[in-house]
N, C-alpha and C positions, 0 to 999 in steps of 0.2 A: 878219315883214316881207313884205308883198305889194307888188309893183310896181304903180304906178298909171298908167304911160305905156306906149305900145307899145315904146319903146326899152328900158324896164325889163323888159318881158316877154321880149324877145329876149335880153337879157343873162341873165335868170333861166333861160331854157331852155338857153342855151349853158353856163351854170354846171352845170346838172343833167345835161347830156350829158357834159361834160368830167370831172366828178368820178368817176363809176364807171369810165370808161375808164382814167383815170389810176390809180385804185386797183387795178383788176384787173391792169393791165400791170405796175405796180410790184410787186405780189405775185408775179407770174410771174417777174420778174427776181430777186426775193429768193429764191424757190424754186430757180431755176437756180443762183444763187450758193451756196445752202445745200447743194445736191447736187453741187457742183463740176462743173457742166456749163458749156458755152460760153454766154456771154451773147449773146443775139440782138441784132444792131445795130438791127434794125427796132423791137424792143421798147424799147430804150433811147431811140431817137429819138421814139417815140410818147409815152413818159413825159415827155420834155422838151417836146415840142410841146403836148400836152394839159395838162400841168402849168402851162405858161406861159399857155395859154388860160384855165385855171381861175383863176389868180391875177389876170389882167387883167380878166376878166369880173366877178369878185368885187369888185375895186377900183372898176370903173366902175359896178357896181350900187349900191355904197355912195354914190357921188357922185350918181347919178341919183335914188336913194331919199332923199337928203338926210341921211344919217347922219353 
């Protein structure tokens, strides 16, 4: 699926930025929990914010793309 409108391209770019950030930070949180280290509040907040951004942009992209 390729966006055809400028709004679609903006949502597509936001989705592609939020995905890797969410994944990398979630992996670091899992690694910290696995090694019994203290969980960084900033990392937990980052996962929450970028995970929400990823979900919202994906939903909006589906609406803009007409899926």
